C-alpha positions as CSV (number, residue, x, y, z in Angstrom):
1,L,0.0,0.0,0.0
2,L,2.8,2.4,0.9
3,P,6.6,2.8,0.6
4,L,8.4,0.6,3.2
5,N,10.0,2.4,6.1
6,R,12.1,1.3,9.2
7,L,9.9,3.1,11.8
8,D,9.0,0.9,14.7
9,S,8.1,1.2,18.4
10,T,11.8,1.1,19.4
11,Q,12.6,4.2,17.3
12,L,9.5,6.0,18.5
13,V,10.3,5.4,22.2
14,A,13.8,6.6,21.6
15,A,12.6,9.7,19.8
16,A,10.1,10.4,22.6
17,E,12.9,10.4,25.1
18,R,15.3,12.4,22.9
19,W,12.7,15.1,22.3
20,A,10.8,14.9,25.5
21,G,10.5,18.7,25.9
22,L,9.5,19.4,22.2
23,F,6.0,20.7,23.1
24,G,7.1,22.2,26.4
25,D,4.1,23.1,28.6
26,A,1.8,23.7,25.7
27,P,-1.8,22.6,26.3
28,R,-3.0,19.4,24.7
29,P,-3.8,18.0,22.3
30,H,-0.5,18.5,20.6
31,S,-0.8,18.8,16.9
32,A,2.0,18.5,14.4
33,L,2.0,19.6,10.7
34,V,4.5,17.8,8.5
35,V,5.0,19.8,5.3
36,G,6.3,18.4,2.0
37,G,6.5,20.6,-1.1
38,S,6.3,20.8,-4.8
39,S,6.7,17.6,-6.8
40,A,6.3,16.4,-10.4
41,L,2.5,16.2,-9.9
42,H,1.8,18.8,-7.1
43,R,2.8,22.3,-6.2
44,L,3.3,24.2,-3.0
45,D,3.4,27.8,-4.0
46,P,3.4,30.7,-1.5
47,A,-0.4,31.2,-1.7
48,T,-1.1,27.5,-1.0
49,A,1.5,27.5,1.8
50,R,0.0,30.5,3.5
51,R,-3.5,29.0,3.3
52,L,-2.1,25.7,4.7
53,G,-0.6,27.4,7.7
54,F,-3.7,29.4,8.4
55,E,-6.1,26.5,8.1
56,V,-4.1,24.0,10.1
57,A,-3.4,26.7,12.8
58,A,-7.1,27.4,13.1
59,F,-7.8,23.6,13.3
60,A,-5.2,23.2,16.2
61,E,-6.8,26.2,18.0
62,S,-10.2,24.7,17.7
63,L,-9.0,21.7,19.6
64,G,-7.6,23.9,22.3
65,G,-4.0,22.8,21.8
66,R,-0.9,24.1,20.1
67,L,0.6,23.4,16.7
68,M,4.2,22.5,15.9
69,V,5.2,22.6,12.2
70,I,8.2,21.1,10.4
71,T,9.2,21.6,6.7
72,S,11.2,19.3,4.4
73,P,13.8,19.6,1.6
74,R,11.1,20.2,-1.0
75,T,9.3,23.0,0.9
76,G,11.5,25.8,-0.4
77,E,12.3,29.1,1.1
78,A,9.4,31.2,-0.4
79,A,6.8,28.6,0.6
80,A,8.3,28.4,4.1
81,R,8.1,32.2,4.6
82,A,4.5,32.2,3.4
83,L,3.7,29.2,5.7
84,E,5.1,31.1,8.6
85,Q,2.9,34.1,7.8
86,G,-0.2,31.9,7.7
87,L,0.6,30.2,11.0
88,G,0.9,33.5,12.9
89,P,3.0,34.1,16.0
90,D,1.5,31.6,18.3
91,H,2.8,28.4,16.6
92,N,6.3,27.0,16.2
93,L,7.9,26.4,12.8
94,H,11.0,24.3,12.4
95,R,12.6,24.9,9.0
96,W,14.5,22.1,7.4
97,R,18.2,23.0,6.9
98,P,20.8,21.1,4.8
99,G,23.2,19.0,6.9
100,E,21.1,19.5,10.0
101,A,22.2,17.2,12.8
102,D,19.3,17.6,15.1
103,N,16.1,17.3,13.1
104,P,13.1,16.8,15.4
105,Y,11.0,15.0,12.7
106,L,10.8,11.7,14.6
107,G,10.1,13.6,17.8
108,Y,7.0,15.1,16.2
109,L,5.8,11.6,15.1
110,A,6.5,10.2,18.6
111,L,5.0,13.0,20.7
112,A,2.2,14.5,18.7
113,D,-1.4,13.6,19.6
114,V,-2.6,14.5,16.1
115,L,-0.7,14.5,12.8
116,V,-1.5,16.6,9.7
117,V,0.6,15.6,6.6
118,T,0.6,17.1,3.1
119,G,-0.7,14.5,0.8
120,E,1.9,14.5,-2.0
121,S,4.5,12.5,-0.1
122,E,3.9,8.8,0.0
123,S,6.9,8.3,2.3
124,M,5.7,10.9,4.9
125,L,2.2,9.3,4.9
126,S,3.8,5.9,5.3
127,E,5.8,7.0,8.4
128,A,2.7,8.8,9.8
129,V,0.5,5.7,9.7
130,A,3.4,3.7,11.2
131,S,3.3,5.9,14.2
132,G,-0.3,4.9,15.0
133,K,-1.4,8.6,15.6
134,P,-4.6,10.0,14.3
135,L,-3.7,11.3,10.8
136,L,-5.3,14.0,8.6
137,I,-4.2,14.3,5.0
138,Y,-3.9,17.8,3.6
139,P,-3.9,17.4,-0.2
140,L,-1.9,19.9,-2.3
141,P,-3.2,21.2,-5.6
142,G,-2.1,19.3,-8.7
143,R,0.0,20.8,-11.5
144,R,-1.6,21.5,-14.8
145,R,-1.3,18.7,-17.3
146,G,0.8,19.4,-20.3
147,L,0.5,17.9,-23.8
148,R,2.9,15.1,-23.0
149,D,0.7,14.1,-20.0
150,L,-2.4,14.2,-22.1
151,L,-0.8,12.0,-24.8
152,A,0.4,9.5,-22.3
153,E,-3.1,9.3,-20.7
154,A,-4.6,8.7,-24.2
155,V,-2.1,5.9,-24.8
156,V,-2.8,4.2,-21.5
157,R,-6.5,4.5,-21.9
158,R,-6.3,2.9,-25.4
159,A,-4.1,0.1,-24.1
160,H,-6.6,-0.7,-21.3
161,T,-9.8,-0.5,-23.2
162,P,-10.9,-4.0,-24.3
163,R,-12.1,-4.8,-27.8
164,L,-15.5,-6.6,-27.7
165,N,-17.2,-8.5,-30.4
166,K,-21.0,-8.5,-31.0
167,R,-21.5,-11.1,-28.2
168,G,-19.5,-9.0,-25.7
169,T,-16.5,-11.3,-25.7
170,V,-13.1,-9.6,-25.4
171,R,-11.1,-9.8,-28.6
172,P,-7.3,-10.0,-28.9
173,Q,-5.4,-6.8,-29.0
174,R,-4.7,-5.4,-32.5
175,G,-3.7,-2.2,-34.2
176,M,-3.4,0.9,-32.0
177,Q,-4.6,-1.0,-28.9
178,Y,-1.7,-3.5,-29.3
179,R,0.9,-0.8,-30.0
180,S,-0.3,1.3,-27.0
181,A,-0.1,-1.7,-24.7
182,R,3.4,-2.4,-25.9
183,L,4.5,1.2,-25.2
184,V,3.1,0.8,-21.6
185,D,4.7,-2.7,-21.1
186,L,8.1,-1.4,-22.3
187,G,7.9,1.5,-19.9
188,L,8.1,4.0,-22.7
189,V,4.7,5.4,-21.6
190,R,3.9,5.5,-17.9
191,P,0.5,5.9,-16.4
192,R,0.1,9.1,-14.5
193,R,0.3,8.6,-10.7
194,D,-2.9,9.4,-8.9
195,L,-2.3,9.9,-5.2
196,N,-6.1,10.3,-4.7
197,L,-6.3,6.5,-5.0
198,L,-3.8,6.2,-2.1
199,H,-5.6,8.8,0.0
200,R,-8.9,6.9,-0.6
201,A,-7.3,3.6,0.4
202,L,-5.9,5.0,3.6
203,V,-9.3,6.5,4.5
204,E,-11.2,3.3,3.7
205,R,-8.8,1.2,5.9
206,G,-9.4,3.6,8.8
207,L,-5.7,4.7,8.7
208,A,-6.4,8.3,7.9
209,R,-9.0,11.0,7.3
210,M,-8.9,13.9,4.9
211,F,-8.3,17.3,6.5
212,G,-11.6,18.9,7.3
213,Q,-13.2,15.6,8.4
214,P,-13.8,14.9,12.1
215,L,-10.9,13.2,13.9
216,P,-11.4,9.5,14.5
217,E,-12.7,8.6,18.0
218,A,-9.7,6.3,18.6
219,P,-6.2,6.1,17.1
220,A,-5.6,3.4,14.5
221,E,-3.1,0.6,15.2
222,P,0.3,1.4,13.8
223,Y,0.4,0.2,10.2
224,R,3.8,-1.2,9.3
225,E,4.2,-3.3,6.2
226,A,8.0,-4.0,6.2
227,P,7.6,-7.1,8.5
228,Q,4.7,-8.4,6.4
229,V,6.7,-8.0,3.2
230,A,9.8,-9.6,4.7
231,A,7.7,-12.6,5.9
232,R,6.1,-12.9,2.4
233,V,9.5,-12.9,0.7
234,R,10.9,-15.5,3.1
235,A,7.8,-17.7,2.4
236,M,8.2,-17.3,-1.4
237,L,11.9,-18.3,-1.1
238,G,11.4,-21.1,1.4
239,V,13.9,-19.4,3.8
240,D,13.5,-19.2,7.6
241,R,14.9,-16.3,9.6
């Protein structure tokens, strides 16, 4: 379902001890906003970052607690400044810095009562659900699709559209459908990633909710796939630990 990660209870306990004073004496619940940034499919421009800060700060205040925020390498300086403006003076922002030795990211995952994560980062979502904390996904707006994207989508659509005869039976691929399928099989044309599918799967499994929806009444169990995948690989190879 998600990228594999190494986050487990041992790491979370160690992070909680290392960053025990991260939220200080701030009232609970402690909320943490983990911010990604622009990607091939999504954008975090200053206007979006300012709105993100304002909306999540208002959400934290509505709970009666305090918000802590951390950025990432993809956030960018302009978006970080706008984010800080949207947050206002009552919330703490930790900006990512290259070569930083003491990054409190794991401390936020370990100590926060509620996590809000921008939805363009599969890895951050994977680590958030591994923490077992209530998770809200804040989706970033998508980039405009260019001509190349539209052509690729047309090829993928043609490759996956079955040819039916008069009785409704699927006919073998021929012509443009066959050529389109070969382009996809060879990796020359790739289907466009749709993170909305991932968000929907996380919500359906009770692992997350979309920002703006009510918080779950109880936290989910930590969702960690690495042990399951390792066990499956061992079983396939017939190898014990």
